[in-house]
VOPAGU-2260 file (C-alpha; in pm, 1 decimal, decimal comma):
REM VOPAGU-2260
SITE   aa  ch    i         X         Y         Z
SITE  LYS   A    0    1765,8    -159,7    -456,7
SITE  GLU   A    1    1739,5     183,7    -636,4
SITE  VAL   A    2    1795,2     454,1    -393,0
SITE  ILE   A    3    1599,6     782,2    -465,9
SITE  GLU   A    4    1684,1    1125,2    -343,1
SITE  ILE   A    5    1459,9    1146,4     -22,8
SITE  ASP   A    6    1331,7    1459,3     128,9
SITE  PRO   A    7    1498,1    1480,8     461,7
SITE  LYS   A    8    1158,2    1472,2     628,6
SITE  LEU   A    9    1141,0    1107,3     515,4
SITE  ASN   A   10    1503,3     999,0     618,6
SITE  ASN   A   11    1363,0     750,1     876,4
SITE  GLY   A   12    1152,8     570,4     624,8
SITE  TYR   A   13     780,6     606,9     532,4
SITE  TYR   A   14     480,6     412,8     460,8
SITE  LEU   A   15     332,0     423,5      93,6
SITE  ALA   A   16     -12,6     458,8     -43,4
SITE  ILE   A   17     -91,0     507,3    -409,9
SITE  GLY   A   18    -412,8     590,0    -594,1
SITE  ARG   A   19    -642,9     854,3    -713,9
SITE  LEU   A   20    -763,8    1086,5    -455,3
SITE  THR   A   21   -1128,2     971,3    -456,1
SITE  LYS   A   22   -1371,2     804,6    -215,4
SITE  GLN   A   23   -1282,4     451,7    -360,6
SITE  LYS   A   24    -937,5     483,5    -230,3
SITE  ASN   A   25   -1034,2     579,7     108,0
SITE  PHE   A   26    -731,2     805,0     204,5
SITE  ALA   A   27    -952,3    1003,7     458,4
SITE  PHE   A   28    -977,6     673,2     653,2
SITE  LEU   A   29    -621,1     623,9     622,6
SITE  ILE   A   30    -522,0     984,4     737,7
SITE  ASN   A   31    -766,5     951,5    1023,1
SITE  SER   A   32    -605,6     620,9    1137,0
SITE  PHE   A   33    -254,0     772,8    1109,6
SITE  GLN   A   34    -384,5    1058,5    1341,7
SITE  GLU   A   35    -458,9     783,3    1594,1
SITE  ILE   A   36    -114,9     607,0    1532,4
SITE  THR   A   37      96,4     921,3    1565,3
SITE  LYS   A   38     -53,3     967,2    1928,5
SITE  LYS   A   39     173,8     683,7    2013,5
SITE  LYS   A   40     427,8     667,1    1755,6
SITE  ASN   A   41     489,4    1056,5    1654,5
SITE  ASN   A   42     779,1     967,0    1403,1
SITE  ILE   A   43     570,1     755,9    1157,5
SITE  LYS   A   44     556,6     902,6     794,3
SITE  LEU   A   45     297,4     830,8     528,9
SITE  VAL   A   46     347,3     930,8     164,2
SITE  ILE   A   47      41,3     941,6     -52,5
SITE  LEU   A   48     101,3     943,8    -434,7
SITE  GLY   A   49    -172,8    1042,8    -654,9
SITE  LYS   A   50    -411,2    1321,0    -760,1
SITE  GLY   A   51    -773,7    1383,5    -771,0
SITE  GLU   A   52   -1083,6    1541,9    -657,2
SITE  ASN   A   53   -1037,1    1488,9    -300,2
SITE  TYR   A   54    -687,0    1654,8    -266,5
SITE  ASN   A   55    -827,7    1968,1     -90,7
SITE  ASN   A   56   -1034,5    1785,4     161,9
SITE  LEU   A   57    -726,1    1542,0     242,1
SITE  LYS   A   58    -495,8    1853,8     278,7
SITE  LEU   A   59    -754,7    2021,5     503,2
SITE  GLN   A   60    -781,1    1673,6     701,4
SITE  ILE   A   61    -396,5    1659,2     733,5
SITE  ASN   A   62    -386,5    2013,8     863,2
SITE  LYS   A   63    -680,8    1959,7    1099,0
SITE  PHE   A   64    -496,9    1663,7    1280,0
SITE  ASN   A   65    -183,8    1869,7    1276,6
SITE  LEU   A   66     -25,4    1579,5    1060,3
SITE  GLU   A   67     190,6    1797,3     829,4
SITE  ASN   A   68     511,2    1644,6     952,8
SITE  ASN   A   69     361,6    1303,6     908,8
SITE  VAL   A   70     143,6    1273,9     613,4
SITE  PHE   A   71     247,6    1392,2     280,6
SITE  LEU   A   72      40,5    1441,4     -40,1
SITE  GLU   A   73     308,3    1397,1    -310,8
SITE  GLY   A   74     101,0    1424,0    -620,6
SITE  HIS   A   75     115,9    1196,1    -931,8
SITE  LYS   A   76     434,6    1026,5   -1014,7
SITE  ARG   A   77     533,7     866,9   -1343,2
SITE  ASN   A   78     775,6     626,3   -1172,3
SITE  VAL   A   79     616,6     455,2    -834,3
SITE  PHE   A   80     854,1     185,3    -819,8
SITE  LYS   A   81    1144,4     413,2    -672,6
SITE  TYR   A   82     895,9     493,0    -390,0
SITE  PHE   A   83     808,8     121,7    -349,4
SITE  PHE   A   84    1179,2      21,6    -336,1
SITE  ASN   A   85    1238,2     273,2     -45,0
SITE  CYS   A   86     928,0     225,7     164,5
SITE  LYS   A   87     862,6      19,8     483,5
SITE  ALA   A   88     547,7    -117,6     339,8
SITE  PHE   A   89     255,6     -36,2     103,9
SITE  ILE   A   90     -79,8      31,1     233,6
SITE  LEU   A   91    -392,1     -11,4      34,5
SITE  SER   A   92    -695,6     135,8     216,7
SITE  SER   A   93    -951,1     107,2     -90,9
SITE  LEU   A   94   -1329,7      40,3      -6,7
SITE  TRP   A   95   -1326,2    -157,4    -336,0
SITE  GLU   A   96   -1068,9    -234,5    -572,4
SITE  ASP   A   97   -1062,2    -390,0    -932,7
SITE  PRO   A   98    -840,6    -590,2    -957,7
SITE  GLY   A   99    -571,6    -432,4    -755,1
SITE  PHE   A  100    -276,5    -390,7   -1008,2
SITE  VAL   A  101     -90,5    -163,6    -758,6
SITE  ILE   A  102     -65,4    -448,0    -520,5
SITE  ILE   A  103     100,2    -665,6    -781,3
SITE  GLU   A  104     349,4    -380,6    -863,4
SITE  ALA   A  105     420,1    -361,8    -481,5
SITE  MET   A  106     479,4    -734,4    -483,9
SITE  LEU   A  107     708,0    -715,6    -775,6
SITE  SER   A  108     904,8    -452,7    -590,8
SITE  ASN   A  109     954,9    -668,7    -283,7
SITE  THR   A  110     740,8    -454,9     -75,4
SITE  LEU   A  111     548,5    -559,0     226,4
SITE  ILE   A  112     179,7    -504,1     195,3
SITE  LEU   A  113    -109,1    -407,0     435,6
SITE  SER   A  114    -428,0    -417,6     243,1
SITE  SER   A  115    -799,9    -373,3     325,5
SITE  ASP   A  116    -980,3    -727,8     247,7
SITE  CYS   A  117   -1215,9    -552,5      10,2
SITE  SER   A  118   -1344,8    -771,0    -272,8
SITE  SER   A  119   -1224,9    -785,1    -622,4
SITE  GLY   A  120    -852,4    -806,6    -587,5
SITE  PRO   A  121    -682,5    -739,0    -260,6
SITE  LYS   A  122    -823,1   -1041,6     -62,5
SITE  GLU   A  123    -756,5   -1263,9    -346,0
SITE  ILE   A  124    -420,8   -1154,6    -428,1
SITE  VAL   A  125    -262,7   -1092,3     -71,1
SITE  GLY   A  126    -449,7   -1377,3      86,1
SITE  ASN   A  127    -308,8   -1473,1     428,2
SITE  ASN   A  128      56,1   -1535,2     349,4
SITE  ARG   A  129     165,0   -1289,1      99,4
SITE  GLY   A  130      91,3    -977,2     315,9
SITE  VAL   A  131    -143,3    -865,4     591,7
SITE  LEU   A  132    -512,9    -794,6     536,7
SITE  PHE   A  133    -719,2    -570,5     771,8
SITE  ASN   A  134   -1120,7    -563,9     772,5
SITE  ASN   A  135   -1232,2    -326,4     525,2
SITE  ASN   A  136   -1284,9      42,9     668,0
SITE  SER   A  137   -1221,3     -82,0    1041,8
SITE  GLN   A  138    -982,8     185,7    1200,6
SITE  LEU   A  139    -961,5     -66,0    1515,7
SITE  ASP   A  140    -838,6    -359,9    1293,6
SITE  PHE   A  141    -630,7    -131,5    1061,3
SITE  ILE   A  142    -427,5       2,1    1359,6
SITE  GLU   A  143    -379,2    -365,1    1510,1
SITE  LYS   A  144    -251,0    -481,4    1170,4
SITE  PHE   A  145     -32,0    -180,3    1120,7
SITE  ASN   A  146     121,7    -257,4    1449,2
SITE  LEU   A  147     169,9    -605,3    1331,5
SITE  ILE   A  148     359,4    -525,9    1039,4
SITE  THR   A  149     582,5    -264,7    1230,9
SITE  SER   A  150     681,4    -545,1    1459,9
SITE  ILE   A  151     690,7    -855,5    1218,8
SITE  SER   A  152    1000,7   -1035,2    1242,1
SITE  SER   A  153    1256,0   -1035,3     944,5
SITE  LYS   A  154    1201,1   -1396,8     883,5
SITE  GLU   A  155     808,0   -1361,4     846,8
SITE  LYS   A  156     862,7   -1049,5     634,4
SITE  TYR   A  157    1080,7   -1244,3     399,1
SITE  LYS   A  158     836,8   -1527,9     378,6
SITE  LYS   A  159     549,3   -1303,7     281,1
SITE  LYS   A  160     778,1   -1157,0      18,1
SITE  VAL   A  161     877,0   -1461,4    -126,5
SITE  ASN   A  162     529,5   -1605,0    -141,3
SITE  ALA   A  163     418,2   -1289,6    -299,8
SITE  LYS   A  164     686,8   -1319,1    -573,6
SITE  LYS   A  165     581,3   -1669,4    -638,3
SITE  PHE   A  166     209,2   -1570,8    -664,1
SITE  ILE   A  167     250,1   -1289,2    -926,4
SITE  LYS   A  168     417,2   -1521,1   -1169,3
SITE  LYS   A  169      51,4   -1575,1   -1280,3
SITE  PHE   A  170      40,9   -1224,4   -1398,9
SITE  THR   A  171     339,3   -1254,0   -1628,6
SITE  LEU   A  172     328,1   -1218,2   -2011,9
SITE  PRO   A  173     442,5   -1591,0   -2072,0
SITE  CYS   A  174     186,4   -1714,0   -1833,7
SITE  HIS   A  175     -95,7   -1505,9   -2000,7
SITE  TYR   A  176      18,7   -1654,2   -2342,0
SITE  LYS   A  177      30,3   -2006,7   -2220,5
SITE  ASN   A  178    -339,0   -1949,9   -2092,5
SITE  LEU   A  179    -458,4   -1801,1   -2406,6
SITE  THR   A  180    -294,7   -2049,4   -2623,0
SITE  LYS   A  181    -474,8   -2318,8   -2405,4
SITE  ILE   A  182    -802,2   -2156,8   -2455,9
SITE  ILE   A  183    -750,5   -2113,6   -2810,8
SITE  TYR   A  184    -624,9   -2473,3   -2897,8
SITE  ASP   A  185    -783,6   -2683,8   -2639,9
C-alpha cells in the first residue's frame, strides 16, 4: 500500500469522491448528506478530487454548513490511486454514470465502494456483493448505507473487495483481446 503525505487534517482517515464538479456527479447532494452525518460523527472527513464549473457553489455550500474541517475540495489530481490506497472508502454519488471507470479504478485499488444505484455503470459493476449501493439521490438511504460501511466487519469488507477484484478481470486487456478475437474469428 502506497503511503502519501497526508495533510494533518486527514490523519484519522477520509472518504473519497472523484469526478468533475458538475451536476452529474451530484456532489451538492454528497456535501448536504455529510452535513447530516457530521451532526453525529463530527470527525468524519470527505475529500473530493476534481475541478469544474460547480466549484464555487460547492465551496459556498461547505462554508454555509460549516464543513470546512470535514469536506475538502482538493482539485484535479493526476494520480488518484494514492488517494484510493489511503481512504476508508470511495463514494460515487452520481445521478447517472457511463460506464463508471472510476469504480473499476477503486476496485483495482482494493477500496471499499459506496455508490448510487444509477443506471449505466455502478449498479451493474458494484452489484450486491462487490460494494454497497444506495438509492440514487436518496439522502435517507445514503446515510443508512454510509453508516453500514462504517460499521461493516473486516470479514465482510474483505469479501466485497475480493469479489470486486475477481469481477474487474473482465476489464483487462487480455480479456478484451480474447473477446475481440472471438468476435472476429467466430
